[in-house]
C-alpha positions as protocol buffer text, in pm:
chain_id: "A"
residue {
  index: 1
  type: UNK
  ca { x: -24277 y: 21550 z: 10731 }
}
residue {
  index: 2
  type: UNK
  ca { x: -23988 y: 21589 z: 10975 }
}
residue {
  index: 3
  type: UNK
  ca { x: -23730 y: 21308 z: 10932 }
}
residue {
  index: 4
  type: UNK
  ca { x: -23686 y: 21280 z: 11309 }
}
residue {
  index: 5
  type: UNK
  ca { x: -24039 y: 21138 z: 11331 }
}
residue {
  index: 6
  type: UNK
  ca { x: -23909 y: 20832 z: 11144 }
}
residue {
  index: 7
  type: UNK
  ca { x: -23698 y: 20566 z: 11314 }
}
residue {
  index: 8
  type: UNK
  ca { x: -23493 y: 20318 z: 11111 }
}
residue {
  index: 9
  type: UNK
  ca { x: -23439 y: 19949 z: 11169 }
}
residue {
  index: 10
  type: UNK
  ca { x: -23166 y: 19751 z: 10992 }
}
residue {
  index: 11
  type: UNK
  ca { x: -23099 y: 19378 z: 11014 }
}
residue {
  index: 12
  type: UNK
  ca { x: -22753 y: 19220 z: 10984 }
}
residue {
  index: 13
  type: UNK
  ca { x: -22688 y: 18846 z: 11003 }
}
residue {
  index: 14
  type: UNK
  ca { x: -22375 y: 18671 z: 11131 }
}
residue {
  index: 15
  type: UNK
  ca { x: -22059 y: 18796 z: 10962 }
}
residue {
  index: 16
  type: UNK
  ca { x: -21947 y: 18440 z: 10891 }
}
residue {
  index: 17
  type: UNK
  ca { x: -22234 y: 18414 z: 10642 }
}
residue {
  index: 18
  type: UNK
  ca { x: -22166 y: 18750 z: 10482 }
}
residue {
  index: 19
  type: UNK
  ca { x: -22178 y: 18823 z: 10109 }
}
residue {
  index: 20
  type: UNK
  ca { x: -22131 y: 18472 z: 9974 }
}
residue {
  index: 21
  type: UNK
  ca { x: -22179 y: 18599 z: 9617 }
}
residue {
  index: 22
  type: UNK
  ca { x: -21846 y: 18778 z: 9649 }
}
residue {
  index: 23
  type: UNK
  ca { x: -21664 y: 18462 z: 9759 }
}
residue {
  index: 24
  type: UNK
  ca { x: -21478 y: 18436 z: 9427 }
}
residue {
  index: 25
  type: UNK
  ca { x: -21329 y: 18784 z: 9479 }
}
residue {
  index: 26
  type: UNK
  ca { x: -21288 y: 18824 z: 9853 }
}
residue {
  index: 27
  type: UNK
  ca { x: -21180 y: 18606 z: 10144 }
}
residue {
  index: 28
  type: UNK
  ca { x: -21426 y: 18545 z: 10431 }
}
residue {
  index: 29
  type: UNK
  ca { x: -21241 y: 18799 z: 10645 }
}
residue {
  index: 30
  type: UNK
  ca { x: -21253 y: 19059 z: 10368 }
}
residue {
  index: 31
  type: UNK
  ca { x: -21622 y: 19000 z: 10311 }
}
residue {
  index: 32
  type: UNK
  ca { x: -21691 y: 19047 z: 10682 }
}
residue {
  index: 33
  type: UNK
  ca { x: -21495 y: 19372 z: 10680 }
}
residue {
  index: 34
  type: UNK
  ca { x: -21687 y: 19490 z: 10374 }
}
residue {
  index: 35
  type: UNK
  ca { x: -22019 y: 19423 z: 10547 }
}
residue {
  index: 36
  type: UNK
  ca { x: -21910 y: 19628 z: 10849 }
}
residue {
  index: 37
  type: UNK
  ca { x: -21785 y: 19912 z: 10630 }
}
residue {
  index: 38
  type: UNK
  ca { x: -22104 y: 19929 z: 10424 }
}
residue {
  index: 39
  type: UNK
  ca { x: -22314 y: 19910 z: 10739 }
}
residue {
  index: 40
  type: UNK
  ca { x: -22114 y: 20196 z: 10889 }
}
residue {
  index: 41
  type: UNK
  ca { x: -22177 y: 20414 z: 10584 }
}
residue {
  index: 42
  type: UNK
  ca { x: -22546 y: 20321 z: 10577 }
}
residue {
  index: 43
  type: UNK
  ca { x: -22597 y: 20404 z: 10946 }
}
residue {
  index: 44
  type: UNK
  ca { x: -22396 y: 20726 z: 10911 }
}
residue {
  index: 45
  type: UNK
  ca { x: -22602 y: 20841 z: 10613 }
}
residue {
  index: 46
  type: UNK
  ca { x: -22929 y: 20757 z: 10790 }
}
residue {
  index: 47
  type: UNK
  ca { x: -22823 y: 20952 z: 11098 }
}
residue {
  index: 48
  type: UNK
  ca { x: -22708 y: 21245 z: 10884 }
}
residue {
  index: 49
  type: UNK
  ca { x: -23049 y: 21239 z: 10715 }
}
residue {
  index: 50
  type: UNK
  ca { x: -23201 y: 21344 z: 11047 }
}
residue {
  index: 51
  type: UNK
  ca { x: -23388 y: 21025 z: 11134 }
}
residue {
  index: 52
  type: UNK
  ca { x: -23509 y: 20996 z: 11491 }
}
residue {
  index: 53
  type: UNK
  ca { x: -23292 y: 20692 z: 11560 }
}
residue {
  index: 54
  type: UNK
  ca { x: -23123 y: 20397 z: 11392 }
}
residue {
  index: 55
  type: UNK
  ca { x: -23150 y: 20048 z: 11542 }
}
residue {
  index: 56
  type: UNK
  ca { x: -22955 y: 19750 z: 11410 }
}
residue {
  index: 57
  type: UNK
  ca { x: -23082 y: 19403 z: 11496 }
}
residue {
  index: 58
  type: UNK
  ca { x: -22809 y: 19140 z: 11484 }
}
residue {
  index: 59
  type: UNK
  ca { x: -22688 y: 18821 z: 11652 }
}
residue {
  index: 60
  type: UNK
  ca { x: -22324 y: 18913 z: 11579 }
}
residue {
  index: 61
  type: UNK
  ca { x: -22107 y: 19067 z: 11851 }
}
residue {
  index: 62
  type: UNK
  ca { x: -21873 y: 19226 z: 11596 }
}
residue {
  index: 63
  type: UNK
  ca { x: -22162 y: 19402 z: 11425 }
}
residue {
  index: 64
  type: UNK
  ca { x: -22297 y: 19519 z: 11760 }
}
residue {
  index: 65
  type: UNK
  ca { x: -21960 y: 19669 z: 11853 }
}
residue {
  index: 66
  type: UNK
  ca { x: -21943 y: 19873 z: 11531 }
}
residue {
  index: 67
  type: UNK
  ca { x: -22303 y: 19991 z: 11568 }
}
residue {
  index: 68
  type: UNK
  ca { x: -22250 y: 20112 z: 11925 }
}
residue {
  index: 69
  type: UNK
  ca { x: -21940 y: 20303 z: 11815 }
}
residue {
  index: 70
  type: UNK
  ca { x: -22165 y: 20490 z: 11571 }
}
residue {
  index: 71
  type: UNK
  ca { x: -22401 y: 20588 z: 11858 }
}
residue {
  index: 72
  type: UNK
  ca { x: -22679 y: 20377 z: 11708 }
}
residue {
  index: 73
  type: UNK
  ca { x: -22891 y: 20126 z: 11897 }
}
residue {
  index: 74
  type: UNK
  ca { x: -22836 y: 19750 z: 11897 }
}
residue {
  index: 75
  type: UNK
  ca { x: -23122 y: 19506 z: 11931 }
}
residue {
  index: 76
  type: UNK
  ca { x: -23015 y: 19148 z: 12003 }
}
residue {
  index: 77
  type: UNK
  ca { x: -23132 y: 18873 z: 11770 }
}
residue {
  index: 78
  type: UNK
  ca { x: -23108 y: 18509 z: 11866 }
}
residue {
  index: 79
  type: UNK
  ca { x: -23098 y: 18416 z: 11497 }
}
residue {
  index: 80
  type: UNK
  ca { x: -23321 y: 18111 z: 11536 }
}
residue {
  index: 81
  type: UNK
  ca { x: -23652 y: 18243 z: 11407 }
}
residue {
  index: 82
  type: UNK
  ca { x: -23865 y: 18065 z: 11150 }
}
residue {
  index: 83
  type: UNK
  ca { x: -23878 y: 18374 z: 10927 }
}
residue {
  index: 84
  type: UNK
  ca { x: -23537 y: 18510 z: 11024 }
}
residue {
  index: 85
  type: UNK
  ca { x: -23498 y: 18851 z: 10861 }
}
residue {
  index: 86
  type: UNK
  ca { x: -23863 y: 18955 z: 10873 }
}
residue {
  index: 87
  type: UNK
  ca { x: -23911 y: 18835 z: 11229 }
}
residue {
  index: 88
  type: UNK
  ca { x: -23593 y: 19013 z: 11339 }
}
residue {
  index: 89
  type: UNK
  ca { x: -23705 y: 19340 z: 11179 }
}
residue {
  index: 90
  type: UNK
  ca { x: -24053 y: 19314 z: 11329 }
}
residue {
  index: 91
  type: UNK
  ca { x: -23908 y: 19246 z: 11673 }
}
residue {
  index: 92
  type: UNK
  ca { x: -23670 y: 19541 z: 11644 }
}
residue {
  index: 93
  type: UNK
  ca { x: -23952 y: 19766 z: 11521 }
}
residue {
  index: 94
  type: UNK
  ca { x: -24163 y: 19673 z: 11823 }
}
residue {
  index: 95
  type: UNK
  ca { x: -23868 y: 19751 z: 12051 }
}
residue {
  index: 96
  type: UNK
  ca { x: -23825 y: 20092 z: 11885 }
}
residue {
  index: 97
  type: UNK
  ca { x: -24189 y: 20177 z: 11959 }
}
residue {
  index: 98
  type: UNK
  ca { x: -24155 y: 20061 z: 12317 }
}
residue {
  index: 99
  type: UNK
  ca { x: -23865 y: 20303 z: 12349 }
}
residue {
  index: 100
  type: UNK
  ca { x: -23997 y: 20599 z: 12149 }
}
residue {
  index: 101
  type: UNK
  ca { x: -24375 y: 20560 z: 12139 }
}
residue {
  index: 102
  type: UNK
  ca { x: -24598 y: 20570 z: 11831 }
}
residue {
  index: 103
  type: UNK
  ca { x: -24328 y: 20656 z: 11581 }
}
residue {
  index: 104
  type: UNK
  ca { x: -24307 y: 20593 z: 11209 }
}
residue {
  index: 105
  type: UNK
  ca { x: -24076 y: 20315 z: 11096 }
}
residue {
  index: 106
  type: UNK
  ca { x: -23830 y: 20268 z: 10812 }
}
residue {
  index: 107
  type: UNK
  ca { x: -23668 y: 19931 z: 10736 }
}
residue {
  index: 108
  type: UNK
  ca { x: -23343 y: 19979 z: 10545 }
}
residue {
  index: 109
  type: UNK
  ca { x: -23101 y: 19739 z: 10384 }
}
residue {
  index: 110
  type: UNK
  ca { x: -22764 y: 19725 z: 10563 }
}
residue {
  index: 111
  type: UNK
  ca { x: -22549 y: 19740 z: 10249 }
}
residue {
  index: 112
  type: UNK
  ca { x: -22612 y: 20083 z: 10096 }
}
residue {
  index: 113
  type: UNK
  ca { x: -22260 y: 20231 z: 10081 }
}
residue {
  index: 114
  type: UNK
  ca { x: -22358 y: 20501 z: 9827 }
}
residue {
  index: 115
  type: UNK
  ca { x: -22664 y: 20619 z: 10024 }
}
residue {
  index: 116
  type: UNK
  ca { x: -22689 y: 20997 z: 10057 }
}
residue {
  index: 117
  type: UNK
  ca { x: -22880 y: 21170 z: 10338 }
}
residue {
  index: 118
  type: UNK
  ca { x: -23070 y: 21391 z: 10092 }
}
residue {
  index: 119
  type: UNK
  ca { x: -23202 y: 21078 z: 9918 }
}
residue {
  index: 120
  type: UNK
  ca { x: -23368 y: 20974 z: 10243 }
}
residue {
  index: 121
  type: UNK
  ca { x: -23513 y: 21322 z: 10289 }
}
residue {
  index: 122
  type: UNK
  ca { x: -23645 y: 21328 z: 9933 }
}
residue {
  index: 123
  type: UNK
  ca { x: -23795 y: 20981 z: 9973 }
}
residue {
  index: 124
  type: UNK
  ca { x: -23974 y: 21077 z: 10294 }
}
residue {
  index: 125
  type: UNK
  ca { x: -24112 y: 21389 z: 10127 }
}
residue {
  index: 126
  type: UNK
  ca { x: -24234 y: 21184 z: 9830 }
}
residue {
  index: 127
  type: UNK
  ca { x: -24405 y: 20917 z: 10040 }
}
residue {
  index: 128
  type: UNK
  ca { x: -24775 y: 20948 z: 10126 }
}
residue {
  index: 129
  type: UNK
  ca { x: -24852 y: 21095 z: 10466 }
}
residue {
  index: 130
  type: UNK
  ca { x: -25026 y: 20772 z: 10571 }
}
residue {
  index: 131
  type: UNK
  ca { x: -24982 y: 20403 z: 10508 }
}
residue {
  index: 132
  type: UNK
  ca { x: -24690 y: 20197 z: 10384 }
}
residue {
  index: 133
  type: UNK
  ca { x: -24448 y: 20271 z: 10102 }
}
residue {
  index: 134
  type: UNK
  ca { x: -24170 y: 20071 z: 9940 }
}
residue {
  index: 135
  type: UNK
  ca { x: -23854 y: 20163 z: 9749 }
}
residue {
  index: 136
  type: UNK
  ca { x: -23756 y: 19886 z: 9510 }
}
residue {
  index: 137
  type: UNK
  ca { x: -23387 y: 19813 z: 9474 }
}
residue {
  index: 138
  type: UNK
  ca { x: -23185 y: 19865 z: 9154 }
}
residue {
  index: 139
  type: UNK
  ca { x: -23300 y: 19530 z: 9015 }
}
residue {
  index: 140
  type: UNK
  ca { x: -23666 y: 19621 z: 9057 }
}
residue {
  index: 141
  type: UNK
  ca { x: -23727 y: 19294 z: 9242 }
}
residue {
  index: 142
  type: UNK
  ca { x: -23585 y: 19345 z: 9588 }
}
residue {
  index: 143
  type: UNK
  ca { x: -23670 y: 19604 z: 9853 }
}
residue {
  index: 144
  type: UNK
  ca { x: -23421 y: 19874 z: 9951 }
}
residue {
  index: 145
  type: UNK
  ca { x: -23652 y: 20045 z: 10201 }
}
residue {
  index: 146
  type: UNK
  ca { x: -23993 y: 19991 z: 10357 }
}
residue {
  index: 147
  type: UNK
  ca { x: -24172 y: 20281 z: 10529 }
}
residue {
  index: 148
  type: UNK
  ca { x: -24479 y: 20276 z: 10752 }
}
residue {
  index: 149
  type: UNK
  ca { x: -24624 y: 20618 z: 10835 }
}
residue {
  index: 150
  type: UNK
  ca { x: -24885 y: 20504 z: 11083 }
}
residue {
  index: 151
  type: UNK
  ca { x: -24755 y: 20516 z: 11438 }
}
residue {
  index: 152
  type: UNK
  ca { x: -24961 y: 20215 z: 11541 }
}
residue {
  index: 153
  type: UNK
  ca { x: -24955 y: 19996 z: 11227 }
}
residue {
  index: 154
  type: UNK
  ca { x: -24700 y: 19713 z: 11222 }
}
residue {
  index: 155
  type: UNK
  ca { x: -24403 y: 19723 z: 10986 }
}
residue {
  index: 156
  type: UNK
  ca { x: -24509 y: 19390 z: 10827 }
}
residue {
  index: 157
  type: UNK
  ca { x: -24184 y: 19328 z: 10636 }
}
residue {
  index: 158
  type: UNK
  ca { x: -24191 y: 19077 z: 10351 }
}
residue {
  index: 159
  type: UNK
  ca { x: -23824 y: 19064 z: 10257 }
}
residue {
  index: 160
  type: UNK
  ca { x: -23703 y: 18771 z: 10052 }
}
residue {
  index: 161
  type: UNK
  ca { x: -23741 y: 18673 z: 9683 }
}
residue {
  index: 162
  type: UNK
  ca { x: -23947 y: 18927 z: 9484 }
}
residue {
  index: 163
  type: UNK
  ca { x: -24003 y: 19131 z: 9797 }
}
residue {
  index: 164
  type: UNK
  ca { x: -24081 y: 19454 z: 9610 }
}
residue {
  index: 165
  type: UNK
  ca { x: -24373 y: 19287 z: 9435 }
}
residue {
  index: 166
  type: UNK
  ca { x: -24494 y: 19127 z: 9756 }
}
residue {
  index: 167
  type: UNK
  ca { x: -24477 y: 19456 z: 9947 }
}
residue {
  index: 168
  type: UNK
  ca { x: -24673 y: 19630 z: 9671 }
}
residue {
  index: 169
  type: UNK
  ca { x: -24931 y: 19353 z: 9661 }
}
residue {
  index: 170
  type: UNK
  ca { x: -24971 y: 19388 z: 10038 }
}
residue {
  index: 171
  type: UNK
  ca { x: -25073 y: 19751 z: 9989 }
}
residue {
  index: 172
  type: UNK
  ca { x: -24747 y: 19947 z: 10001 }
}
residue {
  index: 173
  type: UNK
  ca { x: -24713 y: 20231 z: 9752 }
}
residue {
  index: 174
  type: UNK
  ca { x: -24427 y: 20192 z: 9504 }
}
residue {
  index: 175
  type: UNK
  ca { x: -24214 y: 20508 z: 9523 }
}
residue {
  index: 176
  type: UNK
  ca { x: -24061 y: 20602 z: 9191 }
}
residue {
  index: 177
  type: UNK
  ca { x: -23802 y: 20867 z: 9282 }
}
residue {
  index: 178
  type: UNK
  ca { x: -23450 y: 20898 z: 9146 }
}
residue {
  index: 179
  type: UNK
  ca { x: -23249 y: 20774 z: 9445 }
}
residue {
  index: 180
  type: UNK
  ca { x: -22966 y: 20562 z: 9303 }
}
residue {
  index: 181
  type: UNK
  ca { x: -22770 y: 20536 z: 9627 }
}
residue {
  index: 182
  type: UNK
  ca { x: -23078 y: 20430 z: 9822 }
}
residue {
  index: 183
  type: UNK
  ca { x: -23165 y: 20167 z: 9564 }
}
residue {
  index: 184
  type: UNK
  ca { x: -22817 y: 20016 z: 9527 }
}
residue {
  index: 185
  type: UNK
  ca { x: -22776 y: 19740 z: 9784 }
}
residue {
  index: 186
  type: UNK
  ca { x: -22451 y: 19552 z: 9723 }
}
residue {
  index: 187
  type: UNK
  ca { x: -22451 y: 19175 z: 9677 }
}
residue {
  index: 188
  type: UNK
  ca { x: -22225 y: 19120 z: 9376 }
}
residue {
  index: 189
  type: UNK
  ca { x: -21904 y: 19259 z: 9227 }
}
residue {
  index: 190
  type: UNK
  ca { x: -22113 y: 19443 z: 8967 }
}
residue {
  index: 191
  type: UNK
  ca { x: -22320 y: 19602 z: 9244 }
}
residue {
  index: 192
  type: UNK
  ca { x: -22003 y: 19715 z: 9421 }
}
residue {
  index: 193
  type: UNK
  ca { x: -21867 y: 19863 z: 9099 }
}
residue {
  index: 194
  type: UNK
  ca { x: -22192 y: 20054 z: 9057 }
}
residue {
  index: 195
  type: UNK
  ca { x: -22173 y: 20188 z: 9411 }
}
residue {
  index: 196
  type: UNK
  ca { x: -21815 y: 20300 z: 9352 }
}
residue {
  index: 197
  type: UNK
  ca { x: -21924 y: 20490 z: 9044 }
}
residue {
  index: 198
  type: UNK
  ca { x: -22192 y: 20667 z: 9249 }
}
residue {
  index: 199
  type: UNK
  ca { x: -21944 y: 20743 z: 9526 }
}
residue {
  index: 200
  type: UNK
  ca { x: -21919 y: 20529 z: 9838 }
}
residue {
  index: 201
  type: UNK
  ca { x: -21894 y: 20653 z: 10194 }
}
residue {
  index: 202
  type: UNK
  ca { x: -21567 y: 20688 z: 10386 }
}
residue {
  index: 203
  type: UNK
  ca { x: -21571 y: 20352 z: 10563 }
}
residue {
  index: 204
  type: UNK
  ca { x: -21628 y: 20157 z: 10241 }
}
residue {
  index: 205
  type: UNK
  ca { x: -21376 y: 20371 z: 10050 }
}
residue {
  index: 206
  type: UNK
  ca { x: -21108 y: 20307 z: 10313 }
}
residue {
  index: 207
  type: UNK
  ca { x: -21179 y: 19934 z: 10316 }
}
residue {
  index: 208
  type: UNK
  ca { x: -21162 y: 19907 z: 9937 }
}
residue {
  index: 209
  type: UNK
  ca { x: -20830 y: 20091 z: 9935 }
}
residue {
  index: 210
  type: UNK
  ca { x: -20696 y: 19863 z: 10208 }
}
residue {
  index: 211
  type: UNK
  ca { x: -20786 y: 19539 z: 10029 }
}
residue {
  index: 212
  type: UNK
  ca { x: -20682 y: 19669 z: 9688 }
}
residue {
  index: 213
  type: UNK
  ca { x: -21022 y: 19656 z: 9522 }
}
residue {
  index: 214
  type: UNK
  ca { x: -20989 y: 19828 z: 9183 }
}
residue {
  index: 215
  type: UNK
  ca { x: -21153 y: 20167 z: 9152 }
}
residue {
  index: 216
  type: UNK
  ca { x: -21168 y: 20369 z: 8829 }
}
residue {
  index: 217
  type: UNK
  ca { x: -20933 y: 20666 z: 8825 }
}
residue {
  index: 218
  type: UNK
  ca { x: -21213 y: 20890 z: 8696 }
}
residue {
  index: 219
  type: UNK
  ca { x: -21436 y: 20810 z: 8994 }
}
residue {
  index: 220
  type: UNK
  ca { x: -21633 y: 21124 z: 9080 }
}
residue {
  index: 221
  type: UNK
  ca { x: -21652 y: 21179 z: 9457 }
}
residue {
  index: 222
  type: UNK
  ca { x: -21838 y: 21511 z: 9426 }
}
residue {
  index: 223
  type: UNK
  ca { x: -22170 y: 21365 z: 9535 }
}
residue {
  index: 224
  type: UNK
  ca { x: -22026 y: 21222 z: 9855 }
}
residue {
  index: 225
  type: UNK
  ca { x: -21824 y: 21537 z: 9927 }
}
residue {
  index: 226
  type: UNK
  ca { x: -22131 y: 21753 z: 9881 }
}
residue {
  index: 227
  type: UNK
  ca { x: -22321 y: 21532 z: 10121 }
}
residue {
  index: 228
  type: UNK
  ca { x: -22047 y: 21574 z: 10381 }
}
residue {
  index: 229
  type: UNK
  ca { x: -21981 y: 21201 z: 10397 }
}
residue {
  index: 230
  type: UNK
  ca { x: -21644 y: 21185 z: 10225 }
}
residue {
  index: 231
  type: UNK
  ca { x: -21304 y: 21323 z: 10310 }
}
residue {
  index: 232
  type: UNK
  ca { x: -21218 y: 21546 z: 10012 }
}
């Protein structure tokens, strides 16, 4: 299946609420900058993977500015929905189909700094040609990606606690490929350390250097260099 038949949607909340589980390590301003850096690397990897488009739904003007600079689409979100994240993703997905027609949809997490374009390609090749598929995150409980390969079927996102299980119970196929960068969404210091070991993208790498976040001297950047997403 051609990747450009698939259009991604990503949701990002207000930066002032960003990454609270890193509050003991980073200031609010640093956490906001980390969110923007990881989003930049996620959007860049998705675009490099050949997807038809990337749309970010957000109520935050700072996020929207970064997204537009990456030549991705911004979908406004009022942020006052009863089922915030899922409603925002569904609304953005509907807007994507109004713009592009009966396209396939991929909901991605916004904080995948170690994502590689070839992981997306491999995942799309592994997914069934019809129906919905889910990629569980590195914990096995959350959802890193949700794919719908029917151009008329709704995305029906069920993000939240135990979302991987709930997506599978709703009929999505659990994809079991080896895609560590795709599965590693960053919420904690341990997650960030894991992403660094895999090799983060240039925006996240520059931010971590700027704020003095420790990185192991043996960190292998070969994977990112090979993917063309790191300055080597």
